[in-house]
LUMTORKOL-939002 format. One line per 4 residues: number of its first residue (from 0); their letters; for each residue x, y, z of C-alpha. Coordinates in steps of 0.02 Angstrom, whole numbers. Each point is the difference from the previous one (the first is absolute). Layout:
<kedrens>
NUM) a) X,Y,Z  ...
</kedrens>
This chain:
<kedrens>
0) mssr) -10904,720,6148  176,25,56  18,75,187  112,154,-56
4) ygrl) -131,59,-134  -152,-44,109  96,114,142  18,120,-138
8) lltl) -185,-11,-63  -71,15,180  102,152,66  -51,81,-171
12) calv) -172,-24,53  19,76,137  91,156,-64  -153,29,-127
16) tmsv) -90,103,113  150,106,39  16,195,-50  170,-20,-104
20) amfa) -71,-31,-160  161,-106,-49  -57,-137,111  -142,-39,-123
24) ipit) 111,-59,-122  27,-194,22  167,-80,5  -10,-173,-59
28) psld) 120,19,-167  -66,2,-185  96,-129,-109  -77,38,-181
32) taaa) 0,169,-37  77,175,32  -176,54,48  32,-50,186
36) vasa) 134,134,7  -142,110,-88  -95,-26,144  99,56,134
40) aals) 65,137,-98  -95,138,107  81,103,131  -63,-37,162
44) dgev) -110,169,37  10,34,-200  143,134,19  93,50,-142
48) fqgr) 185,35,68  73,110,-152  176,25,-30  29,-174,109
52) gggg) -16,-156,-126  147,-119,-50  53,-26,169  -2,168,63
56) ggaq) 98,81,-129  -83,137,-106  1,-31,-196  61,124,-134
60) iqav) -27,58,-163  136,-25,-113  35,78,-171  9,-150,-132
64) dplk) 167,-3,-75  -18,10,-188  11,-174,-85  148,-48,-14
68) frym) 128,-171,-16  99,-30,160  170,-86,-49  2,-145,104
72) gpap) 170,-99,-8  103,-107,-17  170,28,78  96,126,-111
76) agrv) 122,-112,-116  -49,-1,-177  87,16,-156  103,161,-53
80) asvv) 44,3,-173  85,138,-41  109,151,125  89,164,-47
84) gvpg) 80,122,126  53,160,-23  199,12,-20  97,62,130
88) dptt) -158,19,111  -3,-144,119  -194,63,71  -88,-21,-149
92) yylg) -52,-180,-100  -127,-53,-110  -92,-168,2  -74,-71,-150
96) nasg) -117,-149,56  -60,-151,-110  -159,56,6  -17,121,130
100) giwk) 28,171,-55  159,122,48  68,36,177  111,146,52
104) stds) 118,17,151  44,138,61  87,-47,169  134,-148,-59
108) gatf) -120,-108,-45  -84,-5,178  -170,20,-78  -69,10,-164
112) vpvf) -163,96,-75  -92,-46,-158  15,127,-127  -96,-80,-145
116) ddmp) -179,-82,76  -67,124,-113  58,-63,-154  -105,-131,-104
120) vqai) 117,-129,27  118,-66,111  137,-121,-64  167,104,-1
124) gala) 125,-95,-110  144,140,-11  38,155,107  128,142,-63
128) lsss) 39,170,46  96,138,-75  184,25,43  -34,183,-50
132) dhnq) -150,27,84  -26,-118,147  -213,61,4  -20,-91,-164
136) vwag) -42,-183,24  -39,-112,-121  -116,-171,19  -16,-137,-116
140) tgeg) -157,-86,29  -25,-187,-17  110,-125,120  153,-63,-118
144) wvir) 17,-181,111  -115,-87,-88  -30,-195,38  -181,-15,66
148) psdv) -160,30,-93  -52,118,128  -4,169,-96  99,150,61
152) mgdg) -6,87,-176  2,176,11  -32,164,-125  138,69,-54
156) vyks) 126,127,69  -40,139,121  105,164,63  -3,112,160
160) mdag) 72,171,-26  -15,6,189  107,-128,97  -185,-119,-15
164) atwt) -125,109,63  -85,0,-153  3,-104,-144  -35,18,-199
168) hmgl) -3,-145,-129  114,19,-127  -55,-131,-128  68,-173,-78
172) rdtg) -174,-39,69  -5,-198,-65  190,-53,31  -79,-117,149
176) rigr) 157,-10,109  142,102,28  182,-84,77  87,163,-36
180) vivh) -6,210,-7  174,79,-25  -13,199,25  154,106,-98
184) ptdp) 131,47,122  -1,177,-63  -159,33,-98  -163,-69,87
188) nivy) -95,12,-151  114,-147,-75  -78,-167,75  3,-175,-60
192) vcav) -127,-132,39  19,-196,-25  -169,-68,-11  -11,-193,41
196) grtt) -177,0,-79  -177,-67,36  76,-170,-13  -175,-75,-39
200) gsqq) 11,17,-171  80,60,-170  27,209,-3  106,119,-65
204) ergv) 1,117,181  178,-99,51  178,40,-12  96,158,44
208) fktv) -90,175,-13  76,176,14  -75,183,23  111,140,-16
212) dggk) -145,132,42  -43,-52,179  -129,-148,-59  -110,98,-117
216) swth) 66,-114,-130  79,-157,-26  103,-95,-117  -9,-180,-14
220) slfv) 207,-27,6  35,-188,30  -141,-112,-80  33,-185,-33
224) nqnt) -137,-102,-37  -172,14,48  31,-141,131  154,63,87
228) gcsg) -5,166,120  147,71,110  70,-83,139  148,114,55
232) lsmd) 73,172,-44  159,87,68  71,162,-49  184,30,-2
236) skns) 36,146,141  133,65,-69  -71,-3,-199  -199,25,0
240) nili) 6,-44,-180  41,-177,39  -137,-118,55  -14,-204,11
244) agsw) -157,-81,8  -64,-164,41  -160,-62,-108  -87,-144,61
248) qlmq) -123,-114,-92  -137,-54,112  -184,-47,-55  -156,-46,136
252) rtwq) -138,-101,4  -117,-77,136  103,-170,-49  188,45,-28
256) qysg) 97,135,18  160,2,-122  137,96,44  172,-4,-141
260) gpgs) 14,-11,-180  80,101,-147  -84,158,50  98,-3,168
264) avyi) 183,82,-9  117,143,42  27,138,-102  74,183,8
268) tkda) -18,178,-64  146,121,-26  -109,136,-66  -107,34,127
272) gatw) -134,-143,-37  -21,63,-205  86,-174,-36  35,-161,78
276) kkie) 111,-147,-9  -23,-177,53  150,-54,88  47,-181,-56
280) ngmp) 204,0,50  3,-134,150  -190,-6,31  -94,-160,32
284) rspv) -88,-97,-141  -184,58,-44  -113,-50,75  20,105,187
288) gkid) -136,63,99  9,139,101  138,116,13  60,150,100
292) vaia) 138,126,-31  107,102,97  165,138,-38  104,46,145
296) psds) -20,162,42  179,24,51  73,-103,-172  -82,21,-161
300) nrmy) 84,-142,-69  -77,-118,125  -162,-76,-42  -105,-151,60
304) aliq) -132,-110,-71  -93,-105,118  -90,-115,-121  -117,-152,34
308) tadq) 30,-157,-93  -20,-166,0  192,-69,22  120,141,-65
312) gslw) 44,93,155  -94,147,99  119,152,7  104,64,-154
316) rsdd) 119,167,23  75,102,-123  166,98,24  17,103,-180
320) ggts) -192,112,21  -98,-147,-84  92,-61,-137  12,-154,73
324) fnvv) -65,-128,146  71,-112,87  -74,-117,119  48,-1,184
328) swdr) -98,-94,105  -102,-145,-38  -97,4,162  -195,-56,-28
332) slig) -53,93,172  44,165,-94  -143,-38,-132  -154,-128,96
336) ragy) -158,47,-36  58,147,-123  -156,74,-41  -43,52,171
340) yirl) 203,46,53  147,35,-94  56,194,44  178,61,-6
344) gvnp) 81,144,110  178,70,-13  86,97,138  20,197,-75
348) qdpn) 183,-21,56  62,-173,-17  -37,-91,-188  33,-162,92
352) dviv) -107,14,156  -168,-78,-97  -174,-39,66  -115,-129,-74
356) mnsg) -191,-6,61  -63,-166,-6  -107,-117,110  149,24,106
360) fhrs) 101,147,19  204,-27,-74  142,125,6  179,4,-104
364) kdgg) 140,64,44  113,-58,-130  -113,65,-171  -138,-120,18
368) klfp) 116,-179,2  -44,-53,192  -131,79,107  19,-57,174
372) isgg) -104,127,79  -175,-36,6  -129,47,140  -73,163,-32
376) cgdc) -159,-57,-58  -116,-124,-53  -108,-28,-159  107,160,-55
380) hdvw) -73,129,-160  78,175,-16  155,71,63  66,186,-8
384) fdpt) 156,83,63  40,182,40  100,71,-145  108,92,98
388) dgtr) 20,-121,151  51,-205,-20  -73,-37,189  -173,49,-40
392) yvlt) -112,-84,-65  -175,-86,13  -68,-180,-42  -169,-42,-28
396) ddgg) -82,-174,-8  -152,-98,36  -20,75,176  39,187,-5
400) atif) 164,73,-37  171,19,120  118,186,-8  171,-37,7
404) tsag) 117,140,50  167,-9,100  -63,20,194  -124,-145,-39
408) srgv) -175,-65,-79  -164,30,13  -159,-108,-56  -146,80,-65
412) rlpn) -194,-100,-9  -112,65,-75  -192,-22,-18  -13,-73,-176
416) gqmy) -45,-173,15  -50,-110,-140  -147,-100,61  -80,-153,-121
420) hvav) -149,5,73  -118,35,186  -110,-77,95  -109,27,157
424) dnrv) -62,-116,152  -139,1,102  90,80,153  -76,145,103
428) pywi) 87,120,-44  44,-116,-171  168,-30,-44  81,17,-175
432) ysnr) 109,-130,-74  127,10,-145  165,-46,-104  128,131,-33
436) qddg) 145,-45,-155  145,-7,49  -27,-55,191  -162,-112,56
440) tmrg) -171,-7,63  -66,107,148  -139,48,89  -54,126,124
444) psts) -150,106,69  -105,110,-85  6,129,123  189,7,13
448) peqt) 107,53,-135  183,-54,-13  132,159,9  65,69,-168
452) gngr) 183,-38,46  103,147,-71  -163,39,-110  -106,160,57
456) iggs) -197,-13,-56  -107,127,76  -15,-43,176  118,-146,13
460) epaa) 127,-27,150  156,20,23  122,-79,-73  58,-186,37
464) paaa) 186,-20,56  122,-37,-153  46,-184,-5  164,-70,-62
468) pgrg) 14,-15,-185  -49,-159,-87  -148,-71,-86  -158,127,12
472) gggg) 117,159,-29  61,5,180  -161,-66,59  72,-145,54
476) gggr) -92,-183,-27  -128,90,-109  -15,165,80  -104,-67,168
480) ggra) -21,167,101  -152,-41,108  -109,150,78  45,143,93
484) ggpa) -167,-39,110  -185,-127,-45  13,-179,-37  137,-65,-84
488) wdty) -14,-73,-168  44,-193,-29  120,-36,-121  63,-167,-104
492) lggc) -170,-97,11  56,-138,-151  -10,45,-155  120,117,-89
496) esgf) 15,152,-106  -122,-50,-129  -167,-64,3  -149,6,110
500) tqpq) -3,27,199  -177,-57,59  -69,-17,169  -126,-138,42
504) pdna) -170,87,-6  -58,-100,166  168,11,97  123,121,-44
508) divw) 160,-90,97  -7,-95,-157  86,70,-161  30,-78,-167
512) gscy) 111,72,-123  66,-57,-175  161,47,-70  109,-14,-161
516) gnkl) 61,-181,-33  -149,-82,64  38,32,175  -167,2,105
520) trfd) -10,25,201  -138,-3,120  72,108,141  -60,-30,187
524) arqg) 16,156,106  -37,-112,173  165,-80,-19  84,121,-102
528) tars) 51,-119,-145  -34,-17,-189  -22,-182,-87  21,-32,-184
532) vsps) -135,-68,-87  19,15,-164  -111,-132,-93  158,-44,-119
536) mitf) 172,3,-33  92,163,6  12,96,-174  154,95,45
540) dsap) 107,26,-122  -94,-104,-126  -38,51,-184  -208,-14,-8
544) nlsk) 12,-139,-127  96,-111,97  -109,0,158  -140,-96,43
548) hrch) -96,134,74  16,197,-67  -12,125,158  27,190,-40
552) wtap) 94,106,117  -161,67,72  -112,-161,27  -155,25,38
556) vafd) -64,-81,178  -185,33,47  -134,-50,127  -155,-92,-28
560) afep) -132,107,38  -110,-97,92  140,-110,103  147,100,27
564) ttvy) 104,-149,41  -15,-52,-164  152,69,-111  38,36,-181
568) ygce) 144,17,-104  44,11,-163  140,-60,-131  -73,-27,-155
572) vifk) -123,-111,80  -80,41,169  44,-91,150  -135,-23,134
576) tsne) 65,-55,216  -139,2,134  115,-79,121  156,146,22
580) gqsw) 88,-52,-150  33,-191,70  -72,-38,-174  -66,45,-166
584) veis) -103,-5,-147  -27,63,-157  -158,48,-30  16,84,-183
588) pdls) 105,-55,-165  129,111,-63  -108,172,-31  130,88,-120
592) trdp) 11,1,-180  131,-141,26  68,79,-158  191,-67,-3
596) rliv) 61,180,-66  -43,69,171  69,-143,98  203,36,-15
600) asgg) 165,62,105  21,179,29  153,87,7  83,8,-164
604) vvqd) 191,10,-19  -9,-77,178  -130,-93,66  -120,71,157
608) nlgq) -151,-88,47  -70,40,167  -173,-5,-75  -8,199,-14
612) faga) -31,-53,-202  -90,-163,25  -132,-6,-163  -169,-77,3
616) tvya) -30,-18,205  -138,55,101  4,159,47  -169,25,106
620) iass) -102,-92,108  -170,46,102  -135,-98,79  -172,91,-1
624) prer) -76,46,157  -175,-29,-62  1,-159,-76  92,-156,106
628) gllw) 98,-91,-143  11,139,-114  185,37,-52  79,116,-121
632) agtn) 179,-7,-89  105,106,-112  153,-36,-90  154,117,-68
636) dgkv) -45,-62,-190  -171,55,28  -100,-134,32  -168,18,142
640) wytr) -82,-151,62  -123,-30,140  -62,-143,95  -164,-33,83
644) nggg) 31,-153,92  162,33,81  111,-50,-148  -108,-174,-60
648) nwvd) 16,91,-167  37,160,-57  -73,130,-147  112,95,-101
652) vsan) -77,158,-32  144,118,-78  -58,-2,-172  -167,94,66
656) lkgm) 125,152,68  -40,95,-157  184,116,-8  93,-78,122
660) pdlg) 169,26,-39  122,-129,-107  93,-118,135  -72,112,139
664) titq) 49,-26,182  -152,-17,108  57,96,160  -170,-23,90
668) iwps) -154,-81,-4  -121,87,142  -150,-114,20  -168,101,52
672) tfda) -41,17,184  -191,52,-54  -29,-135,-154  73,-165,-16
676) asai) -15,13,-214  108,175,16  195,8,4  115,135,-64
680) vtvd) 176,-50,-83  136,120,-22  120,-39,-133  193,74,-37
684) ghvn) 86,9,-162  134,104,43  149,-130,-9  -72,-45,-185
688) dnrr) 19,201,-41  -212,32,16  -4,127,134  -187,41,-4
692) pyif) -128,-28,131  -91,-165,5  -150,-46,123  -141,-118,-39
696) kttd) -142,-53,92  -146,-127,-2  -151,-19,54  -71,-188,-69
700) ygat) 168,-112,49  114,46,-125  -121,-23,-165  13,194,-38
704) wssv) 112,147,63  -7,184,-15  173,129,8  -31,97,166
708) vgdl) 170,109,-41  -117,129,-34  85,186,-10  163,-65,93
712) ptgh) 150,79,-74  83,-81,-161  152,126,-58  125,-48,113
716) sldy) 122,-154,-3  -61,-22,177  -197,-12,-10  8,-182,-13
720) vlst) -130,-72,152  94,-124,130  -156,-17,132  -177,34,11
724) iens) -140,-53,101  -152,50,76  -52,97,148  -92,-161,115
728) nrpg) -114,127,76  -78,97,-147  -32,-87,-153  74,86,-175
732) mlfa) 132,102,95  178,-66,-65  178,24,44  152,-16,-127
736) gtgr) 178,3,14  107,41,-152  181,22,-47  -7,177,81
740) afyy) -173,33,89  -154,-42,89  -169,19,-56  -166,-22,60
744) smdn) -180,-13,-109  -177,28,81  -69,-75,-154  67,-177,-36
748) gvhw) 149,77,-104  -95,114,-113  100,151,79  157,5,88
752) trfk) 65,103,136  176,-1,63  45,30,164  169,59,41
756) eglp) 15,100,157  161,-71,110  21,-114,-143  154,-14,-136
760) aspv) -12,-38,-163  94,-189,40  -84,-156,-78  -176,-37,117
764) twvv) 39,-185,15  -146,-67,84  -157,99,90  -100,-101,129
768) yepr) -152,49,82  -38,-3,183  -181,9,29  -18,11,180
772) yhdv) 124,152,17  -46,48,-181  158,33,-41  81,-5,-166
776) vlst) 192,-90,32  142,-12,-146  141,-84,-43  121,126,-116
780) ygrg) 177,-61,-75  103,152,36  -84,71,149  -50,-132,124
784) lfil) -161,-10,56  -167,104,35  -166,31,83  -132,102,-73
788) pdit) -93,19,179  -187,10,34  -67,15,-178  -184,27,60
792) vleq) -25,180,-56  65,-60,-188  -120,-142,9  -142,73,45
796) tgqp) 21,175,-124  134,-63,-122  84,157,71  173,-3,127
800) tapp) -68,175,55  -148,53,102  -174,21,-87  -74,184,-8
804) atkl) -107,-37,131  -38,-75,188  -4,-185,-14  46,-136,138
808) ftpr) 77,-149,-107  -27,-173,15  128,-63,141  119,-119,-35
812) agfr) 4,-165,136  63,41,170  101,-147,81  -18,-81,176
816) qara) 160,-20,32  102,-73,160  -38,134,143  -15,115,-142
820) gsad) -92,58,-160  -69,147,-104  -117,53,-121  23,148,-113
824) fifs) -111,116,-56  16,121,-150  -116,151,-43  -3,148,-118
828) laaa) -67,170,47  -31,120,-142  48,127,126  82,23,191
832) ptgp) -144,-20,108  -70,130,102  14,-127,153  49,-159,71
836) vkme) -37,-159,-94  -93,-120,113  70,-180,-51  -112,-162,48
840) ilns) 42,-197,-2  -160,-88,3  -34,-180,35  -111,-141,-122
844) vgev) -154,63,84  39,183,0  60,46,166  115,118,33
848) iwtq) 164,-72,76  132,152,-25  -25,183,-26  104,142,3
852) siag) -23,196,-66  179,40,-84  52,183,-70  130,-8,-132
856) grag) -87,-38,-153  54,85,-158  -63,27,-168  55,-170,-121
860) lnrv) 41,-169,86  2,-32,182  28,-150,81  -35,-56,170
864) swdl) 51,-169,83  -90,-116,135  98,-119,112  -148,-121,7
868) qyep) -11,42,176  -183,30,78  -41,157,115  89,-24,165
872) akmv) -79,-26,151  -48,143,125  115,30,103  5,33,208
876) eirt) 26,185,63  44,41,167  -69,159,79  23,-30,193
880) tpre) 166,23,110  55,-157,56  -12,-23,193  191,-53,17
884) nqyi) 51,153,-123  -78,168,25  144,74,-105  -35,-112,-150
888) weep) -77,153,-112  185,97,27  92,-153,-79  50,77,-187
892) dfsg) -103,-155,-78  -153,76,62  28,188,76  -129,96,-92
896) kevr) -131,-138,-48  -137,-64,54  -5,-192,-42  142,-98,-8
900) mvmh) 25,-173,-54  7,-167,59  184,-45,-22  77,-186,15
904) wgis) 163,-65,-86  -31,-59,-185  -184,21,1  -132,130,-46
908) attg) -172,10,-60  58,-14,-182  92,-167,37  -169,-83,-23
912) tpia) -59,111,-163  -78,-160,-120  56,-21,-176  -108,-37,-140
916) apgk) -29,-173,-58  22,-63,-193  -169,75,-52  -96,100,-119
920) ysvr) -21,176,38  -35,177,-64  75,187,25  -91,147,-13
924) vtln) 75,178,-22  -96,139,32  40,190,-31  -112,166,-30
928) gqsf) -157,-116,26  50,-99,-143  39,-190,37  68,-141,-107
932) tepf) 3,-187,75  108,-141,-112  12,-188,77  174,-84,35
936) evlk) 47,-154,85  116,-64,119  117,-139,-62  97,-115,129
940) dpai) 196,-11,-15  32,-179,-63  140,3,122  -139,-8,137
944) kasn) -55,-174,39  -156,31,75  -163,-21,-106  -105,154,-43
948) adli) -127,-78,126  132,-6,135  38,180,-39  -153,44,9
952) esta) -42,-83,172  146,104,73  -46,160,-68  -180,-27,65
956) mqir) 62,-45,181  124,147,-13  -150,123,-25  -82,-75,155
960) irda) 151,18,89  57,193,-51  -222,30,19  34,-70,174
964) isst) 134,113,49  -103,157,-72  -137,-50,113  113,-21,165
968) sgvv) 60,176,-45  -151,61,-10  -45,-80,165  169,86,97
972) nqle) -37,169,-109  -170,31,63  79,-55,191  154,111,-39
976) itrk) -124,148,-46  -118,-32,141  153,-18,153  88,160,-93
980) qied) -148,100,53  -11,-81,179  181,47,-1  -31,183,-31
984) llkq) -138,22,112  111,-70,146  123,127,-37  -135,150,15
988) nrgk) -83,-84,162  144,-48,102  -15,-11,168  -189,11,-16
992) deie) -23,-191,87  -182,-10,-40  46,-4,-200  167,-75,8
996) kplm) -35,-147,68  -184,-54,-140  129,58,-135  145,-113,56
1000) dldt) -136,-147,12  -47,31,-144  160,5,-67  43,-158,77
1004) vlfg) -141,-95,-71  38,73,-179  189,-41,16  -25,-191,65
1008) telr) -91,-26,-170  126,80,-102  129,-101,75  -83,-161,-61
1012) lvtr) 57,64,-183  153,83,42  132,10,131  71,120,129
1016) qdlr) 148,-13,-110  -75,36,-171  -75,173,97  169,49,39
1020) sddk) 44,-24,-195  197,-63,31  36,-112,-146  141,-120,91
1024) yfad) -57,-18,178  -67,-197,22  -88,10,174  -178,-42,-53
1028) aykv) -87,-143,-89  -85,61,-171  -167,27,2  -140,5,-143
1032) ymnl) 61,133,-63  170,-49,-43  -38,-175,-26  -102,42,-133
1036) lwlg) 135,90,-87  116,-132,35  -106,-120,-83  -39,95,-156
1040) gavg) 183,20,-21  31,-186,34  -155,-34,-124  45,140,-115
1044) lgag) 150,90,-40  112,-18,141  8,55,185  186,73,63
1048) deag) 75,-167,-4  -152,-82,-21  34,-70,-190  -194,19,-60
1052) aady) -80,-145,-110  -98,97,-126  34,-109,-141  -62,-165,84
1056) kprd) -154,-67,31  -51,66,214  40,-123,114  -98,-78,130
1060) vayd) 38,55,136  -15,187,-58  -195,-10,-16  23,-68,181
1064) ilvd) 97,149,65  -123,114,-107  -160,-83,99  88,29,154
1068) qlqq) 36,173,-31  -154,40,-61  -91,-57,156  94,93,103
1072) lada) -31,167,-108  -184,-59,14  11,17,212  78,170,-38
1076) qaaf) -112,55,-106  -153,-69,106  68,99,153  28,153,-117
1080) drhi) -166,-15,-31  -66,-12,174  115,161,46  -91,90,-141
1084) avdv) -193,-64,48  49,8,184  131,76,79  34,146,-89
1088) pafn) -178,44,3  -18,-26,174  140,103,53  -60,155,-111
1092) ktma) -148,-16,86  91,-2,197  101,134,-56  -114,115,-94
1096) gkis) 22,190,60  174,-43,73  96,-27,-166  -28,-13,-174
1100) airi) -72,-158,-43  128,-128,-99  -46,-27,-174  5,-168,-69
1104) ar) 102,-14,-145  -68,-137,-151
</kedrens>
């Protein structure tokens, strides 16, 4: 036995017989279980300190807010696809987001609010308003900027008659994507719609449509063929019977996008769309691709056509009202990646002032011959001119919008991120990881939402200052805005806009990111740098049939569930590394169908090989958390495989998935967290024009599969499923994200319920469940990242609202964080209670360690939070008047009071309040004579390096110090009560020597014992006088802070194993306390009774305070 522990145990043996119960608790630390803490949980005298838990702060009952999705970020800067303003009114604008709804500003663009969130789709391809009635606004849904398989479909046109306050669906449901809407300048019932179409299959609903009755009925004004839609439409502002249209032949499949063909051309009508004529004079030969058109508002003879060609030019112009056209520019930068760009705008007051929107901003002042002006936006899309003022216009781009007026410009950024996936780490609180289209990778704390920029969502903070124009819609550098407060989000963690951003499970400093072109990175936050670790050569620009490896735009990266430093990466094969990407091995054959028809170049008349349409590739990888070596893989051409030996051999189970859509994309595979043989597979067929939901589940390693789509809706073009997972805390509870909604099932997919509170109808691309917090985390393709926090009520009842009965819900775990922590308890009340609600926390052996009686309960759901702190120590209460300051009770701090506290700078009785160690606990709620008890756990924050055993030992010691403080206070307080009687008797018998002297003698004896525990300075309650050395009371308070949560400038050490010297100090202080206690016991047994006997009949007896 060491001398330290020998001293400790010998001292404790000497203390066992003392009257204070605390000393019966052995101080030798237990290293194996939280029961060591439990054995010390009882307070020294059994007293329950009502309302003083949590370090002295009283808990409150809070009403539980209705379950609702919470917007988390990222920093605003997403794609705005369309724009319209009010002619002559520089205060009002409408922005149509690529897949994030319509936002309106009435303050010149300083702030925008969403006005379309209740509608069933959020992709806005076109906006228009009536020149004769500015309250009439039209929205064409489905984005016309087409270049990726990520669906931004719509369901027709909508009309608002009250400036966006309400909307009515006006038909054309199957048009898919709408690129333009034009309202007649004098008759608002006449409207033209330019429909691109679904693009993923042949259909009739393409071309130009017209209504003359405000949308009640429509005629198909221009139809070219089933594979050709309308990409551009312009009306002559001087003669509304004249319109020109650009048609676009386009087809998309998972393996190819083909832009161009004989259907692409320019058409003109001079009879309001009754007939159309194809313009051929001066036009490029077929085939051509996407086309936009414009008629100069100030000159009906001036027309422009921006045409995607391989080598025939870029911009054509007519000066004779469309009879003939001539090429005026061969600038290839005007038509690059045409599907995603190509938009014309002409100054309403100058026919030679023309804007071309492409990857860059281009402006000509000479009728399109030269474009020397640039810099207004980046990855540009729509342009709107005020028809009454050519100096006021709006540009939209991948990061937002920029409003230009004669007075300057204003950048607009909205919370409309298009996120591909989302992941979480194991920190406390956990962080969210994602990657945004048109931007990059990012992560941020789940407790710290990002700014919403110029956008206003309920409760969002003020707008960030507008930035200079540029990529990011005036956001600058992708719209980085930071936060007004709270931990900042990290950005640019390697990777890029597409793919996955995945934190290493056991080390959040390491982040892996995949990217298009077979780019893969490993980011180390400690160095702040990312390292390129791709297993093979870059495939950027390469046609899949000419590349060694085929890697998708969103190539999957996944960690091994048993070896977190082992990483898997998918192209057409699966690669594996266990040395940080230094070297890789192929662990699978080509897992695709290997069909050569799917392995082809993409683009059409101009090739575009970035991997968005790479066919026959691995699209999903998953490692089972239940069986080492079990991996699942899925491709984007309908193949599902597994291996049970880490890739040694693979089993193709694709044929067993009966009902699998032809060439479906396996978007996600979810290996069960409960059973190794079970997995869920999500299949998406929308890019091949199959928009039904597909979810399959196996319980026998893929030998058989059953559909679990249940009653998911199937009637909408966005009802396909993108992500499905199972709740890892509750078997059979599934979550699914579709092209427009989030659903949950309580019965393994038999029945599904949509949950949409706080969540607009953007595509839900990925779903994650955080099992410790019971949170659901979503990525959406159009409105950023969301959290559905703490779904314990939903998990335990199947309903998001309170049950009609009194119930205590099983709590989620609390977290023991650095110097902090919390646990939340939710209970429902059938009716408001008639009295306070009693809350108790019990340790693992059933002893109460924290109690409060709390008023304020109400019918419905209630929440109480516990900060993981035990009951605080009993404090010293001074009742006597110090001889050095007879006027102390006249001081403002003490006037009118019976007691005063010992004060010293930076130290109080709550300094030594213990904080709970990791372990098992339970909560008990009592009201109206009924008690309800539920177990819960306190878990250690992974950031704390100490072991659970170290923290258990620390808490045990904190409890002993706390109890020693309470015992010290008990002795001092009893002495103070006794000495206060002496003080009062002295006042009553002033001048009576035969009484005063015995009283003074007794007080001197008692005061001498009191001064063993506190100082004269303590008794004067001066907080910043440093005249006397600490005695036992202040030493214990300091020690409690040093071992626990801190004391003034003392940092504390609650997150560490107690140091040896702390035990030595505690033994010494306990010995001094024991000596004082022994003296006090003699006073009680001998001195005071002898005094009372001697003075009997002369004064009233001194009552002994116990």
